[in-house]
C-alpha positions as CSV (number, residue, x, y, z in Angstrom):
1,M,-41.2,75.7,20.3
2,T,-42.5,73.9,23.3
3,R,-41.1,73.1,26.2
4,G,-41.5,69.2,25.0
5,L,-39.8,69.4,21.9
6,R,-37.1,72.0,23.5
7,I,-36.2,68.6,25.8
8,L,-36.2,66.1,22.9
9,A,-34.1,68.5,20.9
10,R,-31.7,68.7,23.4
11,T,-31.3,65.1,24.2
12,V,-30.7,64.3,20.4
13,L,-27.8,66.9,20.2
14,A,-26.5,65.0,23.3
15,L,-26.6,62.0,21.6
16,A,-25.1,62.8,18.8
17,L,-22.3,64.6,20.4
18,L,-22.2,61.4,22.4
19,L,-22.2,59.4,19.3
20,A,-19.6,61.7,17.4
21,A,-17.5,61.9,21.1
22,L,-17.1,58.2,20.7
23,L,-16.5,57.8,17.1
24,V,-13.7,60.3,17.7
25,L,-12.5,58.5,20.8
26,V,-12.8,55.0,18.7
27,A,-10.9,56.4,15.7
28,T,-7.9,58.3,17.9
29,F,-7.9,55.3,20.9
30,D,-4.4,54.1,20.7
31,W,-5.5,50.2,20.5
32,N,-1.8,49.3,21.7
33,R,-2.9,50.1,25.5
34,I,-5.4,47.1,25.7
35,K,-2.5,44.4,24.3
36,P,-1.2,43.6,27.6
37,A,-5.1,42.2,28.9
38,L,-5.5,41.2,25.6
39,N,-2.4,39.1,25.3
40,Q,-3.1,37.8,29.0
41,R,-6.9,37.0,28.2
42,V,-6.1,35.1,25.2
43,S,-3.1,33.0,26.7
44,A,-5.5,32.0,30.0
45,E,-8.4,31.4,27.4
46,L,-6.1,29.2,25.0
47,G,-3.9,27.7,28.2
48,R,-0.7,28.7,26.3
49,E,1.3,31.9,26.1
50,F,-0.2,34.3,23.4
51,A,1.4,37.9,22.5
52,I,1.2,40.7,20.1
53,E,4.2,42.8,20.0
54,G,3.7,44.4,17.0
55,D,1.5,47.4,16.3
56,L,-2.4,46.9,17.2
57,S,-4.8,49.4,15.2
58,V,-8.2,50.1,14.0
59,I,-9.1,52.0,11.4
60,W,-12.8,52.7,9.9
61,Q,-13.7,52.7,6.3
62,R,-16.2,52.5,4.1
63,E,-16.8,49.1,2.6
64,E,-16.3,49.0,-1.2
65,G,-19.1,47.4,-3.0
66,E,-21.9,48.2,-0.9
67,G,-24.9,50.2,-2.0
68,G,-27.6,53.0,-0.6
69,W,-27.3,54.0,2.9
70,R,-25.0,50.9,3.8
71,A,-22.2,52.8,2.0
72,L,-22.3,55.6,4.7
73,L,-21.8,53.2,7.6
74,P,-17.7,53.0,8.3
75,W,-16.5,49.4,9.0
76,P,-14.1,48.7,11.6
77,H,-10.6,47.2,9.7
78,F,-8.4,45.7,12.4
79,V,-4.6,45.3,11.9
80,A,-2.3,43.3,14.5
81,E,1.6,42.9,13.7
82,K,4.0,40.2,15.2
83,L,1.8,37.7,16.4
84,H,2.6,34.5,18.3
85,L,1.2,31.7,19.8
86,G,3.2,29.2,21.9
87,N,3.6,25.9,22.3
88,P,1.9,23.6,25.7
89,E,4.4,23.4,28.5
90,W,5.6,19.3,27.4
91,A,7.2,20.9,24.1
92,K,9.6,23.3,26.3
93,G,8.9,26.4,24.5
94,G,9.3,27.5,21.0
95,D,6.0,28.8,18.5
96,F,3.6,26.9,17.2
97,V,2.3,30.2,15.4
98,T,3.9,33.1,14.3
99,L,2.7,35.8,12.0
100,E,3.8,38.9,10.5
101,R,0.5,40.6,10.3
102,V,-3.0,40.1,10.7
103,E,-5.8,42.2,9.1
104,F,-9.9,41.6,8.9
105,R,-12.4,43.4,8.7
106,V,-16.3,43.2,10.6
107,A,-19.8,43.8,9.2
108,P,-21.3,46.2,11.5
109,L,-24.8,45.2,10.5
110,P,-24.9,41.5,11.6
111,L,-23.7,42.3,15.1
112,L,-27.4,43.3,15.8
113,W,-28.6,39.6,15.5
114,Q,-25.3,38.9,17.5
115,Q,-23.3,37.3,14.5
116,L,-19.4,37.9,13.8
117,S,-19.4,38.2,10.2
118,I,-15.5,38.4,8.7
119,P,-16.1,38.5,5.2
120,R,-11.9,38.3,4.8
121,I,-9.0,37.4,6.7
122,D,-5.6,38.1,5.5
123,L,-2.2,36.2,7.0
124,G,1.1,37.4,6.4
125,S,4.3,35.4,6.1
126,P,2.5,32.5,8.7
127,K,4.8,29.7,9.9
128,A,3.8,27.2,11.9
129,S,5.7,24.1,13.5
130,V,3.3,21.0,13.8
131,R,4.6,18.3,16.7
132,R,3.6,15.0,17.9
133,L,5.2,12.7,20.2
134,S,5.7,9.2,20.3
135,D,2.6,9.0,23.2
136,G,0.5,10.9,21.2
137,R,0.8,14.6,22.5
138,N,0.3,16.8,19.8
139,N,0.6,20.5,19.9
140,W,-2.3,21.2,17.9
141,T,-4.7,20.3,20.5
142,F,-5.8,22.7,22.9
143,E,-6.6,22.1,26.5
144,L,-8.5,24.5,27.1
145,P,-8.8,25.6,31.4
146,E,-12.3,24.3,33.0
147,K,-14.5,27.3,34.0
148,P,-16.6,27.2,36.8
149,Q,-20.0,25.6,36.8
150,D,-22.2,28.0,38.3
151,G,-25.5,26.5,37.5
152,Q,-26.4,25.1,34.2
153,Q,-23.9,26.3,31.6
154,Q,-25.4,27.9,28.3
155,G,-23.9,27.8,25.2
156,S,-23.0,31.0,23.4
157,S,-25.6,32.9,21.2
158,W,-23.0,34.5,19.1
159,S,-21.7,33.1,15.8
160,L,-19.3,33.3,13.6
161,D,-19.2,33.5,9.8
162,I,-15.3,33.5,7.8
163,G,-15.3,34.1,4.3
164,T,-12.2,33.8,2.4
165,I,-8.5,33.3,4.3
166,G,-5.9,34.9,2.2
167,F,-2.1,34.6,3.2
168,D,1.3,35.4,1.4
169,K,4.0,32.9,1.6
170,G,4.0,30.5,4.3
171,Q,6.1,27.9,5.9
172,V,4.9,24.6,8.1
173,K,7.4,22.5,9.7
174,V,6.2,18.8,10.9
175,D,7.8,16.5,13.2
176,D,5.6,13.6,14.3
177,A,7.2,10.9,15.9
178,Q,4.3,8.3,15.4
179,T,4.9,7.9,11.7
180,G,8.7,9.0,11.5
181,T,7.5,12.2,9.4
182,R,9.7,14.8,9.2
183,L,8.6,17.6,6.4
184,D,9.4,21.6,5.6
185,I,6.6,22.6,3.2
186,L,6.3,26.0,1.8
187,I,2.7,27.3,0.8
188,D,3.1,30.4,-1.8
189,P,0.1,31.7,-3.7
190,L,0.0,31.3,-7.6
191,G,-0.2,34.8,-8.6
192,K,-2.7,34.1,-11.2
193,P,-5.3,31.5,-10.3
194,I,-5.3,28.5,-12.6
195,P,-8.5,26.9,-14.0
196,F,-9.4,23.0,-12.6
197,S,-10.0,21.9,-16.1
198,E,-6.5,23.1,-17.7
199,L,-4.8,20.9,-15.7
200,L,-7.2,17.5,-16.6
201,P,-5.4,14.7,-18.3
202,A,-6.4,14.5,-22.3
203,K,-6.5,10.7,-22.2
204,G,-6.1,8.0,-19.5
205,A,-8.3,7.7,-16.4
206,R,-9.7,10.8,-15.4
207,P,-11.9,12.2,-12.1
208,A,-15.8,12.6,-12.6
209,A,-15.6,16.2,-11.9
210,T,-14.7,18.3,-14.7
211,T,-15.2,21.6,-12.8
212,A,-14.3,22.5,-9.3
213,Q,-12.7,25.9,-7.8
214,D,-9.2,27.4,-9.4
215,Y,-5.9,26.4,-7.8
216,A,-4.8,29.0,-6.0
217,F,-2.0,27.9,-4.0
218,G,1.7,25.9,-4.8
219,W,3.5,24.0,-2.3
220,Q,6.4,22.3,-2.0
221,A,7.3,19.5,0.7
222,K,10.9,18.4,1.3
223,G,12.0,15.6,4.3
224,S,11.1,12.1,5.3
225,Y,7.5,10.2,5.6
226,K,7.5,7.1,7.4
227,S,10.8,7.4,7.6
228,Q,11.3,7.1,3.7
229,P,13.2,10.3,1.9
230,L,10.2,12.4,0.3
231,D,10.0,15.3,-2.2
232,G,7.2,17.0,-3.5
233,K,5.1,19.4,-5.1
234,G,1.9,20.3,-6.3
235,K,-1.0,22.8,-6.6
236,A,-4.4,23.3,-4.2
237,G,-7.3,25.6,-4.5
238,G,-8.1,28.4,-2.6
239,L,-9.5,28.5,1.2
240,L,-12.7,30.1,0.3
241,A,-13.7,26.4,-0.8
242,L,-13.2,25.1,2.4
243,Q,-16.4,26.5,3.9
244,N,-18.7,25.4,0.8
245,A,-19.2,21.7,1.0
246,D,-20.7,22.2,-2.6
247,L,-17.5,23.7,-4.4
248,P,-15.1,20.5,-4.5
249,F,-11.7,21.5,-3.7
250,P,-8.8,21.2,-6.5
251,L,-5.8,18.9,-5.3
252,Q,-2.6,18.4,-7.4
253,A,0.5,16.8,-6.8
254,E,4.0,14.9,-7.7
255,I,5.4,13.3,-4.9
256,K,8.4,11.0,-4.7
257,A,8.8,9.3,-1.2
258,G,11.8,6.7,-1.3
259,D,11.5,4.6,-4.7
260,T,8.1,5.4,-4.9
261,R,6.5,8.0,-7.2
262,I,2.9,9.4,-6.6
263,A,1.3,11.9,-9.2
264,L,-2.6,12.7,-8.1
265,L,-5.0,14.9,-9.6
266,G,-8.9,15.5,-8.7
267,T,-10.9,16.8,-6.0
268,L,-11.7,16.5,-2.0
269,T,-15.7,17.3,-1.5
270,D,-16.4,19.4,1.8
271,P,-13.1,19.7,3.1
272,R,-14.0,20.7,6.4
273,E,-15.6,17.1,7.1
274,L,-12.9,15.4,4.6
275,G,-16.4,14.0,2.7
276,A,-14.8,12.1,-0.4
277,L,-11.7,12.1,-2.6
278,D,-11.8,11.5,-6.9
279,L,-8.5,11.4,-8.2
280,R,-6.5,10.3,-10.9
281,L,-4.2,8.3,-9.3
282,Q,-0.7,7.2,-10.9
283,L,1.7,4.7,-8.7
284,S,5.0,3.5,-9.9
285,G,8.2,2.0,-8.1
286,K,10.5,-0.4,-7.7
287,S,8.4,-3.1,-5.8
288,L,4.4,-3.1,-4.6
289,A,5.8,-4.4,-1.2
290,Q,7.2,-0.8,-1.0
291,L,3.8,0.4,-0.8
292,Y,3.3,-0.8,2.8
293,P,5.1,1.9,4.7
294,L,3.6,4.5,2.6
295,T,0.2,3.3,3.2
296,G,-0.2,0.5,5.6
297,V,-1.3,-2.1,2.4
298,T,0.2,-5.4,2.7
299,L,1.1,-6.2,-1.3
300,P,3.7,-8.9,-2.1
301,E,7.1,-8.4,-3.9
302,T,6.8,-7.6,-7.4
303,P,9.5,-6.3,-10.2
304,A,9.2,-2.5,-11.0
305,Y,5.3,-1.2,-11.6
306,S,3.3,1.4,-12.9
307,T,-0.6,1.7,-12.7
308,D,-3.0,4.4,-13.6
309,G,-6.1,4.7,-12.5
310,R,-9.3,6.6,-10.6
311,L,-9.6,6.4,-6.7
312,V,-12.7,7.3,-5.3
313,A,-13.1,7.7,-1.4
314,Q,-15.4,8.2,1.1
315,L,-14.0,9.1,4.4
316,Q,-16.5,9.1,6.7
317,E,-18.3,5.8,5.7
318,P,-19.8,3.7,9.3
319,G,-17.6,0.9,8.6
320,G,-14.2,3.0,7.9
321,A,-13.1,4.9,5.1
322,K,-13.6,2.8,1.8
323,F,-11.1,3.7,-1.1
324,H,-11.8,2.2,-4.4
325,Y,-9.3,2.4,-7.3
326,Q,-11.3,1.5,-10.4
327,G,-10.4,0.5,-13.6
328,F,-7.0,0.9,-13.4
329,N,-4.3,-0.3,-16.0
330,G,-0.6,-0.9,-15.7
331,R,2.7,-3.0,-15.7
332,I,4.6,-5.2,-13.4
333,G,7.9,-6.4,-14.9
334,G,7.0,-7.5,-18.4
335,S,3.4,-8.4,-17.7
336,D,0.2,-6.2,-18.4
337,I,-2.2,-5.6,-15.2
338,H,-5.7,-4.2,-15.1
339,G,-8.2,-4.3,-12.4
340,D,-10.5,-2.9,-9.5
341,L,-9.7,-2.8,-6.0
342,T,-11.1,-1.6,-2.7
343,Y,-9.8,-1.1,0.3
344,V,-12.0,-0.5,3.6
345,A,-9.9,1.1,6.7
346,S,-12.3,-1.0,8.9
347,Q,-11.8,-3.1,12.5
348,P,-10.4,-4.7,13.9
349,R,-8.2,-4.9,10.3
350,P,-8.6,-3.2,7.0
351,K,-9.6,-5.5,4.3
352,L,-8.8,-5.1,0.3
353,S,-10.7,-7.0,-2.4
354,G,-11.2,-7.0,-6.1
355,T,-10.2,-8.6,-8.9
356,L,-7.3,-8.4,-11.1
357,T,-6.2,-9.3,-14.4
358,S,-3.4,-10.0,-16.8
359,E,-4.0,-10.4,-21.0
360,Q,-0.1,-11.6,-21.5
361,L,1.7,-12.4,-18.0
362,R,5.4,-13.0,-18.3
363,F,6.5,-16.0,-15.9
364,A,9.4,-14.6,-14.9
365,D,7.7,-11.7,-12.7
366,L,6.1,-14.3,-10.2
367,G,9.7,-15.1,-9.5
368,P,9.8,-12.4,-6.7
369,L,6.8,-13.6,-5.2
370,I,8.8,-16.2,-3.4
371,G,12.2,-14.6,-3.7
372,A,13.2,-16.4,-6.5
373,D,13.8,-13.7,-9.0
374,S,17.2,-13.2,-10.3
375,R,20.4,-11.4,-8.2
376,A,20.0,-8.4,-10.6
377,G,16.0,-8.3,-9.5
378,Q,16.7,-8.7,-5.7
379,Q,19.3,-5.8,-6.2
380,A,16.8,-3.8,-8.3
381,R,13.9,-3.9,-5.2
382,G,16.3,-3.2,-2.8
383,V,16.0,-6.8,-1.0
384,T,19.1,-6.9,1.5
385,T,18.8,-10.4,1.6
386,R,21.2,-12.0,-1.3
387,Q,20.6,-15.9,-2.5
388,P,23.5,-17.7,-2.0
389,T,25.3,-18.3,-4.8
390,D,25.4,-22.3,-4.1
391,K,21.9,-22.5,-3.1
392,V,18.9,-23.1,-5.5
393,L,15.9,-23.2,-3.3
394,P,14.8,-19.2,-2.5
395,V,15.9,-18.1,0.9
396,E,14.7,-14.7,1.0
397,E,12.2,-14.7,3.9
398,F,8.5,-13.7,4.1
399,R,7.2,-10.6,5.5
400,T,4.4,-12.3,7.9
401,E,4.7,-9.5,10.6
402,R,2.5,-7.9,7.4
403,W,0.0,-10.4,7.2
404,R,-1.6,-9.3,10.2
405,A,-2.3,-5.6,9.5
406,M,-4.6,-6.6,6.6
407,D,-7.2,-9.1,5.6
408,A,-7.6,-9.7,1.6
409,D,-10.1,-11.4,-0.7
410,V,-8.7,-10.9,-4.5
411,N,-9.0,-13.0,-7.1
412,F,-6.3,-13.0,-10.1
413,T,-6.3,-14.3,-13.8
414,G,-3.4,-14.7,-16.2
415,K,-4.5,-15.2,-19.4
416,R,-1.9,-16.3,-21.1
417,I,1.2,-16.8,-20.0
418,Q,4.4,-15.8,-21.8
419,H,7.3,-18.4,-21.2
420,S,10.3,-20.5,-22.6
421,E,10.0,-23.7,-24.1
422,K,11.2,-25.2,-21.3
423,L,8.0,-23.8,-19.3
424,P,5.0,-24.9,-21.0
425,F,2.3,-22.7,-18.9
426,T,-0.6,-21.3,-20.5
427,D,-2.6,-19.5,-18.0
428,L,-3.2,-18.7,-14.1
429,S,-5.8,-18.3,-11.6
430,T,-6.1,-17.9,-8.4
431,H,-7.9,-16.3,-5.4
432,V,-6.1,-14.8,-2.5
433,L,-7.2,-15.1,1.1
434,L,-5.4,-13.5,4.1
435,D,-7.7,-13.6,7.3
436,D,-5.7,-12.4,10.3
437,G,-2.0,-13.8,9.1
438,L,-3.6,-17.1,7.5
439,L,-2.5,-16.6,4.1
440,S,-4.2,-19.2,1.6
441,L,-4.0,-19.6,-2.6
442,A,-7.0,-21.8,-2.9
443,P,-7.1,-22.6,-5.4
444,L,-4.1,-21.8,-7.3
445,R,-3.9,-23.2,-11.0
446,F,-2.2,-23.1,-13.7
447,G,-2.6,-24.7,-17.3
448,V,0.0,-26.9,-18.3
449,A,0.9,-28.8,-21.7
450,G,-3.0,-29.2,-22.1
451,G,-3.6,-30.1,-18.6
452,D,-4.1,-28.7,-15.0
453,L,-1.9,-28.1,-12.1
454,D,-4.4,-27.7,-9.3
455,S,-3.5,-26.5,-5.8
456,T,-4.1,-25.4,-2.7
457,I,-1.0,-23.8,-0.5
458,R,-2.0,-22.3,3.0
459,L,1.1,-20.6,4.9
460,D,-0.1,-19.5,9.0
461,G,2.0,-16.5,9.5
462,R,0.2,-16.3,13.0
463,R,3.5,-18.5,14.0
464,M,6.8,-17.8,14.3
465,P,8.2,-19.4,12.3
466,L,5.3,-19.9,10.0
467,T,3.5,-23.4,8.8
468,G,3.0,-24.3,5.6
469,R,0.7,-26.7,3.3
470,A,0.7,-27.3,0.0
471,Q,-1.8,-29.6,-1.9
472,I,-1.1,-30.4,-5.1
473,K,-2.7,-32.1,-8.4
474,A,-0.8,-32.2,-11.6
475,R,-3.4,-33.9,-14.5
476,H,-3.1,-34.8,-17.6
477,F,0.0,-33.2,-18.6
478,K,0.7,-34.0,-22.4
479,L,4.0,-35.0,-23.3
480,K,4.1,-33.9,-26.7
481,A,3.5,-30.5,-25.7
482,L,5.8,-31.0,-22.4
483,F,8.4,-31.2,-24.8
484,P,7.2,-30.0,-28.6
485,N,10.8,-30.3,-30.0
486,V,11.0,-33.9,-29.0
487,Q,10.1,-35.3,-32.9
488,A,9.5,-38.7,-31.3
489,M,7.1,-37.3,-28.9
490,R,5.3,-35.5,-31.2
491,N,2.9,-38.5,-32.4
492,S,3.0,-39.3,-28.4
493,L,-0.6,-40.0,-26.0
494,G,1.6,-40.2,-23.1
495,E,0.6,-38.3,-20.1
496,L,2.0,-37.0,-16.7
497,N,-0.2,-37.1,-13.8
498,G,0.9,-36.9,-10.0
499,T,0.2,-35.5,-6.6
500,A,1.7,-34.1,-3.8
501,D,0.8,-33.4,-0.2
502,L,3.5,-32.0,1.7
503,S,3.7,-29.3,4.9
504,G,6.9,-27.9,6.3
505,T,8.0,-24.9,9.1
506,G,10.0,-21.6,8.1
507,N,9.9,-18.4,6.8
508,S,11.0,-18.8,3.0
509,V,10.9,-21.3,0.4
510,A,14.1,-23.3,1.2
511,A,13.3,-23.7,4.9
512,L,9.8,-25.0,4.6
513,L,11.1,-27.7,2.4
514,G,13.8,-28.0,4.7
515,T,11.8,-29.2,7.3
516,A,9.1,-30.9,4.7
517,N,7.1,-33.8,5.5
518,G,4.8,-35.5,3.1
519,D,4.3,-37.5,-0.1
520,V,5.1,-36.6,-3.8
521,Q,4.1,-39.3,-6.3
522,M,4.3,-39.3,-10.2
523,L,3.7,-41.4,-13.2
524,V,4.6,-40.8,-17.1
525,N,4.0,-43.5,-19.7
526,D,4.4,-43.9,-23.4
527,G,7.1,-41.5,-23.5
528,T,10.7,-41.3,-24.9
529,I,13.9,-40.2,-23.3
530,S,17.4,-39.0,-25.0
531,R,20.3,-36.9,-24.7
532,N,18.3,-34.4,-27.2
533,L,16.0,-34.2,-24.3
534,M,17.6,-33.8,-21.5
535,E,19.8,-31.1,-23.8
536,I,16.5,-29.1,-24.4
537,A,15.7,-29.6,-20.5
538,G,19.2,-28.3,-19.9
539,L,20.1,-31.2,-17.6
540,N,23.7,-31.5,-18.1
541,M,23.8,-34.6,-15.5
542,G,20.4,-36.2,-17.1
543,N,22.1,-36.0,-20.4
544,Y,25.4,-37.8,-19.0
545,L,23.0,-40.3,-17.4
546,V,21.1,-40.9,-20.4
547,G,24.3,-41.1,-22.2
548,R,25.6,-43.6,-19.8
549,L,22.4,-45.7,-19.4
550,F,20.9,-45.9,-23.4
551,G,24.0,-44.5,-25.4
552,D,22.9,-41.6,-28.1
553,E,19.6,-43.5,-29.3
554,E,16.0,-42.6,-28.4
555,V,14.8,-44.9,-26.0
556,K,10.7,-45.2,-25.7
557,I,10.0,-45.3,-21.9
558,N,6.5,-47.3,-21.4
559,C,5.9,-45.9,-17.7
560,A,8.0,-43.8,-15.1
561,A,6.6,-44.1,-11.6
562,A,7.6,-42.6,-8.5
563,D,6.3,-42.5,-5.2
564,L,8.3,-40.6,-2.9
565,G,8.2,-39.7,0.9
566,L,9.6,-36.8,2.9
567,K,10.8,-36.6,6.4
568,D,12.2,-33.5,7.9
569,G,13.3,-32.4,4.9
570,L,14.9,-35.6,3.5
571,M,13.5,-37.2,0.5
572,T,13.6,-41.0,0.1
573,P,11.5,-43.1,-2.9
574,R,9.9,-45.6,-1.8
575,L,9.0,-46.7,-5.4
576,F,11.2,-44.9,-8.4
577,V,11.5,-46.6,-11.5
578,F,11.8,-46.2,-15.4
579,D,10.3,-48.9,-17.6
580,T,11.9,-48.9,-20.8
581,E,12.4,-50.8,-24.0
582,N,15.4,-52.1,-23.3
583,A,15.5,-51.9,-19.3
584,L,14.3,-51.3,-16.0
585,V,15.9,-48.7,-14.1
586,R,15.3,-48.1,-10.3
587,I,16.5,-45.2,-8.4
588,D,17.4,-45.2,-4.5
589,G,19.1,-43.2,-2.1
590,N,17.8,-39.6,-0.8
591,A,17.7,-35.9,-1.7
592,N,18.1,-33.8,1.4
593,F,16.2,-30.4,1.1
594,R,18.0,-29.2,4.5
595,N,21.3,-28.9,3.3
596,E,20.5,-29.3,-0.6
597,R,22.6,-32.0,-1.5
598,L,22.1,-35.3,-3.5
599,D,23.1,-39.2,-2.5
600,L,21.6,-41.1,-5.7
601,S,22.0,-44.4,-7.0
602,V,20.5,-45.5,-10.3
603,N,20.5,-49.1,-11.4
604,P,19.6,-50.8,-14.7
605,D,18.1,-54.2,-15.2
606,S,18.7,-55.1,-18.8
607,K,15.7,-56.8,-20.2
608,G,16.6,-60.0,-22.3
609,M,19.8,-61.0,-23.6
610,R,21.0,-57.6,-24.4
611,V,24.3,-55.9,-23.5
612,F,25.0,-52.6,-23.1
613,S,28.5,-51.1,-22.6
614,L,29.0,-49.5,-19.4
615,R,25.5,-50.6,-17.8
616,S,26.9,-50.8,-14.5
617,P,25.0,-49.0,-11.9
618,L,25.4,-45.3,-11.5
619,Y,25.5,-42.3,-9.0
620,V,24.4,-38.6,-8.5
621,R,25.9,-37.0,-6.0
622,G,26.7,-33.3,-4.8
623,T,24.4,-30.6,-4.4
624,F,21.3,-29.2,-6.4
625,K,23.1,-26.4,-7.8
626,N,26.0,-28.8,-9.0
627,P,25.4,-32.4,-8.9
628,Q,28.0,-34.7,-10.0
629,A,27.1,-38.3,-11.7
630,G,29.8,-41.0,-12.4
631,V,29.5,-44.8,-12.6
632,Q,29.8,-46.8,-9.1
633,T,33.0,-49.1,-9.3
634,V,31.2,-51.7,-7.2
635,P,27.8,-52.9,-8.6
636,L,25.2,-52.2,-5.9
637,V,22.9,-55.0,-7.1
638,V,22.4,-58.3,-9.3
639,R,21.4,-58.2,-12.6
640,G,18.1,-59.0,-12.8
641,A,17.5,-58.5,-9.0
642,G,15.3,-55.3,-9.7
643,M,12.1,-57.0,-10.3
644,L,12.5,-59.2,-7.3
645,A,13.4,-56.0,-5.4
646,L,10.0,-54.5,-6.3
647,G,8.1,-57.0,-4.5
648,V,8.7,-54.9,-1.7
649,A,6.8,-51.8,-3.0
650,V,3.7,-53.5,-3.0
651,A,1.9,-50.8,-1.3
652,P,3.3,-47.7,-3.2
653,A,2.6,-49.2,-6.4
654,A,-1.2,-49.8,-5.3
655,A,-1.3,-46.2,-4.6
656,L,0.0,-45.0,-7.8
657,L,-2.8,-47.1,-9.4
658,A,-4.7,-44.4,-8.6
659,L,-3.1,-41.8,-10.7
660,V,-3.4,-44.1,-14.0
661,A,-5.5,-42.3,-16.3
662,P,-8.0,-44.0,-19.3
663,A,-6.2,-43.9,-22.6
664,A,-7.0,-41.2,-25.1
665,G,-10.6,-41.9,-27.0
666,G,-11.7,-44.3,-23.8
667,G,-9.4,-47.2,-25.0
668,E,-7.8,-49.5,-22.6
669,G,-5.4,-48.1,-19.8
670,N,-1.8,-46.6,-20.4
671,A,1.3,-48.0,-20.1
672,C,2.1,-47.6,-16.2
673,Q,-1.2,-50.0,-15.5
674,P,0.4,-53.7,-16.5
675,L,3.9,-52.8,-14.5
676,L,1.5,-51.3,-11.3
677,Q,-0.6,-54.6,-11.5
678,Q,2.3,-56.6,-11.9
679,M,4.3,-55.3,-8.7
680,H,1.3,-55.0,-7.0
681,K,0.5,-58.5,-7.1
682,R,4.4,-59.4,-5.9
């Protein structure tokens, strides 16, 4: 053997001995010796206390599944027990995260090209306490200490690759002062994975994805969210899917928050970047308005509801996260509801838009929109303001503070209205606009008795109290459709036409009308009035008046004309007359919407020489809820003076002429036209 070969052999032997000694040193080294330095270094880097209080060890093992010469390479397996990561100083102690055990292994070959590859990390009994104060400070954001800058900072050339993260039963406590959230969450592996397709519904709305990672974990949550009691449970995928943007992450949940129940099933795409959601979403509760504290979406007061649809969300849109609740079906009270809604979390305010349709709308279900539902209905949806028993006008206040939280542009159509015989509404359509607290129903249209009730409603919630204006037009209401059970009306060609322009201030219907200013005008021609008609309408007071004025017979009405003015909630007639075949009846006095009281006098003026018993002037007094009618003991007018008194009503008569509609078939004008023209000439 030459001298050079001897030197090479000695060098190789020395290196082999050195490597063997190094391997022996690594295998037998007590890694607990470095814990103090390691704890101190990590604490300094994270800016909060870190400690490994248990054993720290490294075990060298061959990796199962490796083939060829790679199977000969031992992999280091790191095991640490009883780990604690503390809170920032403002949290005044306690732990952010604790772990009973952490175990992971490192692939040796990728270290050669500066890649730290960890195929799997196992966490034993993880516990986390997540906190956020009302000022926004939280314990999951790390304020890392600044490093001295010696020249230009260069980024690290090392990369980190983590595969699967597994853990056994874990606990998370959430205390968020900003949202009023306090939750205890328990996460537990399912033991045996559940295929995503196994939980897909056989019918109803479905997410588009039919394949995704299996469900790997179950969870339970209990506490409060947005200051409402919350109780929920569900399933989620394994943490492996968090690393794969192409593999949908499965979600399933059943949640009860206050009186609201939420069920969802579907997928989250690209979980690390919160890419998109595709869920079947079912909602139910006592009122849609109760979704506001949970979601921030401003919705009206309604009866109990339930919906079932597909929710598709793009969470990283440039203009704000976009949620599309599409093709949903459900019920609100006794009415069906269908439609598509889109919610965009834009700035300066999010916006809700879409189209809603009801094939059969129950008229009673519209009552909660203005606080006019029954006492039982108010109790069912948890309304604290109860309607006084002696009041008719709804006193429940609009929640204008919510109107500026969101904009809206929604079209609603009720194709068929289910109603009683007393309310001959047939259909409904409206366009709801909400813009920075200004609420508009433009238009709000009802089909009524063969005619149309068209209105524009504007409520300005930017002011306190709000201001409102209503412009209403009633056209071509057919009297035979208004009163289908009155025999004398069945062949009537008469109509009701009217108009109103009212404005007021107040946060409820009662307050708005109690301060209202404006005008109301109405014409009815070619009708019939009788006790039977009053009984159908449920007007006991009217029944009494008709009996006093006309007896028990049906009396033909040639024309009923009203021109009413409102000033600060006090309605007074400028002109209010009934022209019948027997008499001309004039109504004077006022109706006070502020205190809901009536003070009216009904003055009949006989035509010709007919004599009626008890045809003296009558009065109507009392409250809207309990009006009282009777005979005036001292006549207020002289018989026959009614027509002369109408001479002061020239202007009202001229205004009402605009409401005269042509007779059916293009014939002569209706029966009101001669009366109004006669008054206009006086």
